[in-house]
C-alpha positions in Angstrom: 0.0 0.0 0.0 2.8 2.4 0.9 4.5 1.6 -2.4 1.3 2.2 -4.3 0.9 5.6 -2.6 4.5 6.4 -3.4 4.0 5.6 -7.1 0.8 7.8 -7.1 2.7 10.6 -5.6 5.6 10.3 -8.0 3.1 10.2 -10.9 1.4 13.3 -9.6 4.7 15.1 -9.3 5.5 14.1 -12.9 2.1 15.5 -14.1 2.8 18.9 -12.5 6.6 19.0 -12.8 6.4 21.2 -15.8 4.2 23.7 -14.1 6.2 27.0 -13.7 6.4 28.7 -10.3 3.1 30.7 -10.2 2.4 33.4 -7.6 -0.3 36.0 -6.9 -2.8 33.7 -8.5 -6.0 31.8 -7.7 -4.4 28.6 -8.9 -6.7 25.8 -10.0 -5.8 22.3 -11.4 -7.7 20.6 -14.2 -7.1 17.7 -16.6 -7.2 17.8 -20.4 -7.4 14.0 -20.7 -10.8 14.3 -22.4 -9.5 16.8 -24.9 -7.7 20.2 -24.7 -10.5 22.2 -26.3 -13.0 20.8 -23.9 -10.8 21.5 -20.9 -10.3 25.1 -22.0 -14.0 25.6 -22.6 -14.8 24.3 -19.1 -12.1 26.5 -17.5 -13.4 29.5 -19.4 -17.0 28.8 -18.3 -15.8 29.0 -14.7 -14.2 32.4 -15.1 -16.3 35.3 -13.9 -13.9 37.8 -15.4 -10.3 37.7 -16.8 -8.1 34.7 -16.2 -5.2 32.6 -17.5 -5.1 29.0 -18.7 -1.8 27.3 -19.1 -0.2 23.9 -19.9 3.1 22.4 -20.9 4.0 20.2 -23.9 7.3 18.6 -25.0 9.6 21.2 -26.7 12.0 20.8 -29.6 15.6 20.2 -28.5 17.9 23.1 -27.9 18.5 26.1 -25.7 15.1 27.9 -26.2 14.6 29.5 -22.8 12.0 32.2 -22.5 11.5 34.4 -19.4 12.1 37.9 -18.1 15.3 37.3 -16.2 16.5 40.8 -16.9 14.0 42.1 -14.3 16.1 41.4 -11.2 15.5 37.7 -11.5 11.8 38.0 -10.5 10.3 36.5 -13.6 7.4 37.8 -15.5 4.3 39.7 -14.5 1.5 38.5 -16.7 -0.7 41.5 -16.0 2.1 44.0 -16.3 2.8 44.2 -12.6 4.7 41.9 -10.2 4.9 41.9 -6.5 8.4 42.4 -5.0 8.1 39.4 -2.9 6.9 37.2 -5.7 10.1 35.2 -6.0 12.2 36.4 -3.1 15.9 36.1 -3.6 15.5 34.5 -7.0 18.6 34.5 -9.2 18.9 33.9 -12.9 19.3 30.1 -13.1 22.4 28.4 -14.6 21.1 26.0 -17.2 23.1 23.1 -18.4 20.7 22.3 -21.2 17.6 23.6 -22.8 14.1 22.9 -21.3 12.4 19.6 -22.2 9.0 21.4 -22.3 7.4 24.7 -23.3 4.7 26.4 -21.3 1.8 27.8 -23.3 -0.5 30.4 -21.7 -3.8 31.8 -22.9 -5.5 34.8 -21.4 -9.3 34.9 -21.5 -11.7 37.8 -20.7 -15.5 37.6 -21.1 -15.1 34.3 -22.8 -12.7 35.5 -25.5 -9.0 34.8 -25.7 -7.0 38.0 -26.1 -3.4 37.1 -25.4 -1.0 34.2 -25.8 2.4 33.9 -24.1 5.2 31.3 -24.3 7.6 30.6 -21.4 10.1 28.1 -20.1 8.9 25.8 -17.2 11.4 27.4 -14.8 10.2 30.9 -15.4 8.5 32.4 -12.3 5.1 34.0 -13.2 3.0 36.6 -11.3 -0.6 36.2 -12.4 -1.7 39.6 -11.1 -4.2 38.1 -8.7 -6.3 36.5 -11.5 -7.6 32.9 -11.6 -5.0 30.5 -13.2 -6.1 27.1 -14.5 -3.2 24.7 -15.0 -4.1 21.8 -17.3 -2.3 18.5 -17.2 -2.5 15.5 -19.6 -2.3 17.8 -22.7 -1.6 15.9 -25.9 0.9 17.8 -28.2 -1.2 17.2 -31.3 -4.2 18.7 -29.6 -2.2 21.7 -28.6 -1.0 22.3 -32.2 -4.6 22.0 -33.4 -5.8 24.5 -30.8 -3.1 27.0 -31.5 -3.6 26.6 -35.3 -7.3 27.5 -34.8 -6.4 30.3 -32.5 -4.1 31.8 -35.1 -6.7 31.5 -37.8 -9.2 33.4 -35.7 -6.7 36.2 -35.1 -6.0 36.5 -38.8 -9.7 37.3 -39.4 -8.9 40.7 -37.8 -5.9 42.5 -39.4 -5.4 44.4 -36.1 -4.6 41.1 -34.4 -1.9 39.8 -36.8 0.7 40.0 -34.1 -1.4 37.5 -32.0 -1.3 35.1 -35.0 2.5 35.4 -35.1 2.6 34.5 -31.4 0.6 31.4 -32.1 3.1 30.4 -34.9 5.9 30.9 -32.4 4.2 28.7 -29.9 3.6 26.0 -32.4 7.3 26.2 -33.5 8.4 25.4 -30.0 6.5 22.1 -30.0 8.3 18.8 -30.7 6.7 16.4 -33.1 5.5 16.1 -36.7 2.2 18.0 -36.1 4.1 21.2 -35.4 6.2 20.7 -38.5 3.1 20.3 -40.7 1.4 23.3 -39.2 4.4 25.5 -39.8 4.6 24.3 -43.4 0.9 25.3 -43.8 1.5 28.7 -42.4 4.5 29.2 -44.8 2.3 28.8 -47.9 1.7 31.9 -50.1 -2.1 31.8 -49.3 -1.3 32.9 -45.7 -1.3 36.6 -44.7 2.2 38.2 -45.0 3.0 38.6 -41.3 2.0 35.0 -40.4 3.9 33.6 -43.3 7.0 35.6 -42.4 6.8 34.2 -38.9 6.5 30.7 -40.1 9.5 31.0 -42.4 11.6 32.5 -39.6 10.8 29.6 -37.2 11.2 27.0 -39.9 14.7 28.2 -40.6 15.5 28.6 -36.9 14.2 25.3 -35.5 13.4 22.8 -38.2 16.8 21.8 -39.6 17.1 20.5 -43.1 13.4 20.4 -43.8 13.0 24.0 -42.7 16.0 25.2 -44.7 14.6 23.6 -47.9 11.2 25.4 -47.5 12.9 28.8 -46.9 15.5 28.4 -49.6 12.7 27.6 -52.1 11.1 31.0 -51.1 14.4 32.7 -51.7 14.7 31.1 -55.1 11.1 31.2 -56.4 8.9 33.7 -54.6 7.7 36.6 -56.8 7.6 39.1 -53.9 10.9 41.0 -53.3 9.8 41.7 -49.8 9.2 38.0 -49.0 12.6 37.0 -50.5 14.3 39.6 -48.4 12.6 38.2 -45.3 13.5 34.6 -46.3 17.2 35.7 -46.6 17.0 37.0 -43.0 15.4 33.7 -41.9 18.3 31.8 -43.5 20.8 33.6 -41.4 19.2 31.8 -38.4 19.6 28.3 -40.0 22.3 26.0 -38.8 22.3 24.1 -42.1 25.7 24.4 -44.0 23.9 25.2 -47.2 22.4 28.4 -45.8 25.3 30.8 -46.3 26.1 29.6 -49.9 22.4 30.2 -50.7 22.6 33.7 -49.4 25.8 34.2 -51.4 24.0 33.1 -54.6 21.2 35.6 -53.9 23.8 38.4 -53.5 25.2 37.5 -56.9 22.1 36.5 -58.9 18.8 37.8 -57.7 17.0 40.0 -60.2 16.2 42.7 -57.6 19.0 45.1 -56.6 17.2 45.6 -53.3 17.2 41.8 -52.6 20.9 41.5 -53.5 21.6 44.4 -51.2 19.8 42.7 -48.4 21.7 39.5 -48.9 25.0 41.5 -48.8 23.9 43.2 -45.6 23.4 39.8 -43.8 26.6 38.5 -45.3 28.3 41.4 -43.5 27.2 39.9 -40.2 28.8 36.5 -41.0 32.6 36.1 -40.5 33.6 33.7 -43.3 35.8 33.6 -46.3 32.9 32.9 -48.8 30.9 35.8 -47.3 33.9 38.1 -47.7 34.5 37.0 -51.2 30.9 37.6 -52.2 31.0 41.1 -50.7 34.1 42.0 -52.6 32.7 40.6 -55.8 29.6 42.7 -55.5 31.7 45.9 -55.0 33.6 45.1 -58.2 31.0 43.6 -60.5 27.5 44.3 -59.5 26.0 46.7 -62.1 23.9 48.7 -59.5 25.7 51.4 -57.5 23.2 51.1 -54.6 24.1 47.4 -54.3 27.8 48.4 -54.3 27.1 50.8 -51.5 25.3 48.1 -49.5 28.3 45.9 -50.1 30.6 48.5 -48.7 28.5 48.7 -45.5 28.8 44.9 -45.3 32.5 45.2 -45.7 32.6 47.7 -42.8 31.0 45.0 -40.6 33.7 42.5 -41.1 36.6 42.3 -38.6 38.7 45.4 -38.9 41.8 43.7 -40.0 39.9 42.5 -43.0 37.5 45.3 -43.7 39.6 48.4 -43.1 42.5 47.6 -45.5 40.0 46.7 -48.2 38.1 49.9 -47.6 41.3 51.9 -47.9 42.1 50.2 -51.1 38.7 50.9 -52.6 38.8 54.5 -51.4 42.1 55.0 -53.2 41.6 53.1 -56.4 37.9 52.3 -57.3 36.8 53.7 -60.7 33.4 54.8 -59.3 33.6 58.1 -57.4 30.4 57.3 -55.5 31.9 54.0 -54.3 35.1 55.8 -53.3 33.2 58.4 -51.3 31.1 55.7 -49.6 34.3 53.8 -48.7 35.7 56.9 -47.1 32.5 57.4 -45.1 32.7 53.9 -43.6 36.4 54.4 -42.9 35.5 57.5 -41.0 33.0 55.5 -38.9 35.6 52.8 -38.1 37.8 55.1 -35.9 40.7 52.8 -36.9 44.2 54.4 -36.7 44.9 53.1 -40.3 41.9 55.1 -41.5 43.2 58.2 -39.8 46.6 57.7 -41.5 44.9 57.3 -44.8 42.9 60.6 -44.4 46.1 62.4 -43.4 47.9 61.2 -46.5 45.1 62.3 -48.9 44.5 65.6 -47.2 48.2 66.5 -47.1 48.3 65.9 -50.9 
């Protein structure tokens, strides 16, 4: 009997192990074993005003911590305020690995969800005195379906597009094939622009080779310059080895000078020999002067021992006077002694 109680206690501890530290709340426990949508509906029906509903599901591997540790270690105030004593003496935790779960919170008022938040399980939360339902036994696939429906409802009102992006982020944090499928759906051209951009960003960031392939296809084939620019940015978040060569190809070959310029901008944030070569090639060979100017900015972002000597060389010798002038501008911004010596030489002459 004692062993049976011990096992029950251990199982109960497991069920609530991923519940974050919650203070200043009317905390209530409920189960989603009969379905997440049903559990949410029952919890909302019991709310007489505003309140929060939260649960945890397995997260994708990696260091994806989310909290407000910059606020003196006291965690996050869900209602914009937090009591000083909420997490007394709390310190920013030292994490040896990323969290195994992600915490999803939905805020409801008068029966309508108006906010979605994503946190790590170790993040202390201050609920601002509101009721807080914590749901156990949540199935990840049901969570993805619920969040997908939530995002769709937000997209019906253009003023709520940011809420839809929050749902895409929450889905991206889920482990499992259902999350992958939902992200692929949100990345389709039929989706509204902000939601699609969010999906592309998280696909590149979290979804490995499969995510890279989706985003790189957008870079190659999408008819919208704006969407290709965003996809280039998304690729800078990818850990796949093909990502940087793809950005380099865009910098050389895209039909739009603006898109080529954007690719060069992001290459300037990457310290690598191929990136440096692509930047220098754009300065010498791109037919558009504005692209050359963006390439000069990218050059100025490289380590000074690489960027400054090349900028000096361009300022001295480039055939395009606009390019020479722009190279001098970025040399002036570098505050490098070699740039000062260069200006002294040309001014004395």
